[in-house]
N, C-alpha and C positions, 0 to 999 in steps of 0.2 A: 688418743683413745684410752678410757679408763677401763680398767680391768672388769670384765664382768663377774659380779659378785653370785656366788652360787650359796643355797641355802644348805644349813648345816644339817647332816643327818644324825646327829647327837641327840638322844633323848634325854630330857632333863624334866625334873619336877618343877623348876623355876618357871614361872609365867614367862610367855614369849616375850612379853616387852620389857622384861627386866635386864635382858642384855644391851638395851640401849645405853646402860652405863658403861659398857664396853668402851674403853678410850678410843680404839680404832673406828669404830662407827659413830662415835662423837665428832671425829675430825673429818670424816667424810660428809656427815652432816653439816658442819659448820662452813665446810667448804663450798658445799652446795648453795647454801643460803647467801654467802658471801658473793658468789658469781651471779646469782640472782637478783641480788639487791644492786650490784655495781652495773651489769650489762644488761639486766632484764632477762624475764624467762625464756624469751626467743633464742637469745644467743646461747643460753645454757643448753637449750634444746637441740641447737644446731650442732654443738660439740659432740651431741651423743646421738647424732642421725643414724647411725649403723644400728643402734639398739634402743631406737627412740620408741618403739612400739614395746621392747621388753620393759623398758625402764618405766614406761608410763604406766605398764600394767603388773610390774612385779608387786605381788602382796609383800612380800618380805620388806623391800624398801618404804611400802606404805606402813607398816608396822612400825617402822623406827620411827616415822614422823618426818622421814627426809623428804618423800614426795607427797604433795598436796593434792587433793582431788582436784581435777579440773573444774572451775567454775561453771554453773550452769549457763548456757548461752543467754546473753543478755536481750531483752525484747525491747526492741527500738520504738517507743511509743511517742506520740504527739504531745508537746507540752501543754499542761493543763490549763485551760483557759475559761473563763465564766462562761456558764451556759447561758446561751442567748435565749430569750423568751420565745416562744411559737410567734411567729408572724400573725399580726392580728388581720382578721380579714373585716373590712367595713362592710356592716349590713346595710343593703340598701333599704332606703326609707319607703315603707310600704304601707300607705294610709288605709289599706283595705283590710290589714290583719293587725293593726296597733291596738293596744289596750290602753284605753282612756277612761277615768273617772268610775272605776268598778266595771268596766265592760269591754266589749271588743267589736269593732267595726267589721260587719260582713261584708259589705261595699264600700268603696270608695265614697267618703261624703261628697255632697252635690258640688258642681261647679258651674258657675260661680257660687261661692258659699251663701253671699248674701243678697238679698233682692230688698231694694228700698221701693215702697209705692205707699200712697195714702198716710205719710208720715210714719210709716212702720218700717223697722228692720225684719225681714223674713228669712228662715232658713228652709229650704225644700225638705219634705220628709225624706229619712233615709232608714236604712237597716241596721240595728244594734243589739247586740247580745249583753244582756246583764248577767253578772256573776254575782251570787252572794252564798257565802256559807250557812249550813244548817244553824240555826238558832236553837237553843235548849228548849224551847215552848213548842219547837216543830218536831222533836225526835219522836218517831213512832207513828208520825200521822202521814195521812196519804198527800200525794199531791196535790189532788181536786181540793181536799180539804184545807189545805194552806192557802192555796189562791183564792179561793171563795169565801175565805173568813179574813185574811189579812188585807187582800187588795179587792173590795168590794165595787171598786168603778168599773169594773167590767163584767157583763152577766155571766152565770155559770156556763151556758153554752160556749162561751167564746173561749173558755179555758178547757173544755172538753175536747172542742175541736182542736184547740193549740196543743194539748198532750197528745191527741191522737196523730197529729201532722208532726210531731217531732220538735215544734217550735219552745216547748217547755220540756226540759230533760233534765236527769241527774246523773252527775258523775262523781266519784269516789277518790279521795286522797289516801285511803287506807288500803295497803295491800292485801289485808284479810277479809276486804269486803267484797266476797266472791259471788254475791247472790244479786248483783244488779243484772237485770233483764236486757237482753239485746233490744227489745222494745219497751218503751215506758208506757205504763198505762194507767188510769184515774186512781188505781187502787196501789199504785207503786209506794211503798211504805220510805220515808226518809229517816236517815239514821246520822247520828253525830260522825263528823268528818266529810259529809256529802256536800257537795255544791250543786246549787240548783242554777241551772241557764234558762234565759227567757230571751228569745228572739223575737224583737217585734218591729214593726214599721213606726218609726220614732216620729213624732210631731211635735215641734217645739213651738211654743207660744210667741207670737210676734213680740218686738218690745218697741220702744221709741227709736225712731230713726237720727234722733239728735245726737251729733258726734260727743265722744270724750273729750273734754277740754283740757289743754294742757296748761297749768297754772305756773309750773316751775320745772326746770329739767337741770340736771349736771351729770358727771359721771357716774353718780352712785345712786342717784334718785329722782323718780317722777312724782310731781304732785299734779294730780288730775280733779278735775270738776265732774263727777259721776254724774250721768243722765238718772232721772228717777225712774223706776220701773225696771231696771236692769241688774239682776244679782251680781255680787262679786265674783263669787267662785260657781262652777257647773254645779248645779242644784234641782232635785226635782225634775221637772220637764225640761229646764234650761240647760242646755250645754253649750253650743256655739254664741248663744244670745247671753254672753255672761262678760264681764269685763275684761277677765284674764283671756279669754279665747279671743275677744274682739283685738285686744293689744297684740296677742300672737298674729292674728291675721295681719294687721296693720305694719308691724316690724317682724318680718321673719327672721328666726333664730333667736328672738327675744323670750326669756324666760321670767314672766313678771313675778314679783315676790310681794303681795299685799302686806302691809304692816298693821292696817286698821280696817275695822269692816262697816259697812253700813247697810242697814235693812234693804232689801230689795227696793221697796217703795220710796227709799228716802234718798235726796241727792245731795250733792256737795264733796267736799274736801277729802280725798283719800291720798294715801301714801304709798308709792309702788316702787320697792326696791330693785336695782338692777344686779345686786349681787348680795351674798350671805352678811357681809360685814356691814354694810349699810343697813339691812334689815334687822340686823341685831341690835345694831344703834339705835334705831328708830323704835323698835318694839320695846327695848329697855326704858326708853324715854316715856313711852305711853304707859308701861306697868309700873312705872315709879311715881307716876302722876306728876311729872314734871312738866306737863303740857296743858296748856289753857285752850278749852274748847268754847266755841261760842256757835249757837245753833240758833235758826230763826224758824217761828212757826206761825201758823195762822189758825187760830182758836175760835171756837164759838163763843159769843157773848162778848160782854164788856170785861175785861180783865182788870183786877183791882189795881191800884197805882202802887209806886214804891216796889222795894225788892221783895219778892215773895219768896221763901224757901222752903222745899219740901224734903223731908227727910224719913219717908215712910219706907220700910222695908218691902223688896219686892221678892215674890216667889213664882218660879214656873209652874203652872198648873198644867199644861197640854203641850210639850214640845211640838207634837204632831200639829197642832193648831197655831202655835206661835202664841198661845195664851198666857199672860202674866198678869198677877193682881197683888195688890197690897195684903201682906201677911206678917203678924207679929214674927212669925218664925222663918220669914225670908231674910234675903241677903240685903245687908246695909246699904242705902242708896241715898244720895244727895244731889238735888239740882235747884239752883237759883233762877228764878224767873224777873222778868222785867218788862212792861208794857212799853211799846214803840209808838203805836197808835191805836185808834179804835173807829172803824166805820159804823156810824150809827144807821146808816141807810140798810146795810146787808147785815149788819150785827156780828161782826167779827173784829178780832183783835189780832194785831200785829205783836208776837211777842219773842223777846229774847231770853234763850235758853242757856245757862251755864251748867253742864253736868260736872259734877266732882267725881263721880263713879262712873262705872262703866256697866250697868246691869242691861240685860236684853228688854228693848222696848222702853227702858227707863224714863225719857222724856216724855213719852206716849201716855204710860201708865201713871205718873205723877199728874200731868195735865187733866186725864180723865179724874182722878182723885180730887184734883181741886174744883172740879164741876165745870173745866173748860177744855173738852177734849177737840183734838185736831179736828178741824172742819169734815174733813173727807176721808178719816180714818175708818176703813171697812170693818175694823173690830171693835175699836173704844168709842165709837160715836154712833153705835148703832142702837136705835131705840128699840127695834125688835127684839134685842137681844139683851140690853140692859134696862130697858124701861123708861120712864119719862125722865128719870134724875141722871140717866147716862152714867151710871156706875159713880156718881158723886159721893165721895167719903166712904166708900168701899161697898155700896149698896148695888143690887142687882140680882140678889138670890144666891144659892149656894154654886160650888163649881160645877156639879153634874148637871145641874138647870142651864147654866151659861153654854157648857159644851154641847148640850142637846140642842139649843137654839142656833148656836153657830153651825152645827151639822146640818141642821134643818134647811138653813138659810144657805149653805154651800160655800160659807165666807171663810175657808180654811186659807190662811196666809202663813206660810212657812217662815220662820225666823231664820236669817241668814247666820244669825250666831251658831245656829246648829247645822254649819253647811256640811258638815262630813257625817251627819245622820244617815242612815239607811236609804243609799240611792234607789234602790230597787221600790221601797215601800214609798218614797216620796214621788215616785213617777205614777203612781195610780191614785193620789189623793185628788180630791176634788178640786176643781180649777175657778179661783177665786175671779169674780167679775166677768166670767164668761157664759155664754148660753149655748146649749146643743141648737143645732141648725135643722136637725132632722134628717141631716144627709149622711151618708157613710163614705169612708176612703174606700175608693176603687180597688187599692192593692191589699189593705188589711181588714176592712169592713169597720174599722173602728168607727164610732160616732165624731162628728166633725163639730168644731165651735166657732162661734162668730169671733170676730176680732175685737178686742177689748176698746172701750171708748177712750178718750183722752183723760176722763177723770179717772178711769180705772188703772193708768199707767204709773200712777206714783201719789203720794200723798203731800200737804203742806207742811213738809218738814226739809230743812235745807242744813247741811253743815258748812257754816260759812267761813268761820275762821279758826285756825290753829297757830298757836304761837308757844314759843319756848318761855318758860317761867324766868329764865335767866335773861331773857331779851336777845339770844343769840340768832334766832329766826322767827319768823312770821308769815303765813300765807293766808290770803283772803280772796274770795269769788265775789263777783257782784250779786246783788240781791237778785232773787228769781223774781220773775214778772208778777207773780201772785201777792208778793210781799210788797210792792210798790204801791205809793199812795196814790190813790185815784184823784184826778182833779174834777 
């Protein structure tokens, strides 16, 4: 038992901790530290069990530095581990509420999706909501004014009823936009940041029932033979009746990546990649012009013999109509033509076409400029639009006259090169090659159109062969029936 130390009652001006240098207290301190280091603090504390409370709380020993304050109790914590991401919940696929091509399905698409009859592929009408952001030219205008001036395909009465029924509405992405009414009226003003929604009963035009041919397929690429009259991507009134959607339907889980585009009315070779790497590789080859292309066309009149090269620049006059013309300020374009045969009885020629550039409607415009437009081209072989010379040498009148004539005849053909043009607007453009039947849809009261004829489902232009300039690959389709020599 160690003697109990008592605090001295002698007062001094020396600081309290100065007597730490007293040899007696140094010995006591060294002894305590030695015992603690050798046997541990528990052994030392056990030798002072009778005065453990006093010793542990004696401020005098604490001042000497002999007693160290008891450490705070340690908090036992679990070892740090890498934070696991929250468990992902698999969202069930809901066809009735998925966003597609700038819009959203109100109800599930029809089942079965396609109906085949009379040589046509049909899609039953379905409800669909279009979404489009307010354009700059729409700011400060009323809903009714926008629809009646921008989308003239339907009468004013239809839009008045649609707005009153709520199938045409406005919602805003801006938090400060507080003046949106609960119910929208014909006088509702549209502002920047607003989204216009239009729910309608969607009627897709029928297309040819001819299947998409498979020319070649490997792990990264499918080379197809596209039927005429089928657009590559959903565009305008076409959604399910498009190449990409048909392939998705035929190959569940497949996400087609088109590498090249053909006009809706053109048939022939297309490259559909299965993954991004294959798509980048093919599009790079097409972009760097290391791919040779060969088309075949049936044109009016007797085409001249030999190799005919046209290098006239092409300018897009009206993206809405898909109208392009030869203009000095247009983009450079070059096509080589070579006659294969001439049918004197029916006065048409079968011509090989080798485009060196890829301008919109390049082959069609160059053939028109040479005076031999494609026989059934609804735009460039129309005498009522271009006159007796059919636009030969760039004739036919000024651009406004041509556009007016095309609008009057309803021959509005959308260029697939503009596949991502405003979907909402495309849906209301005139329908080429269709006539109103005088009947109305029982669901939406929209005017119904007759089925297109076989001659209206495509033109006599076919992408026949694509090959690598280095000779590494080449793909070719059979000649279409209209290009075969008649016996």
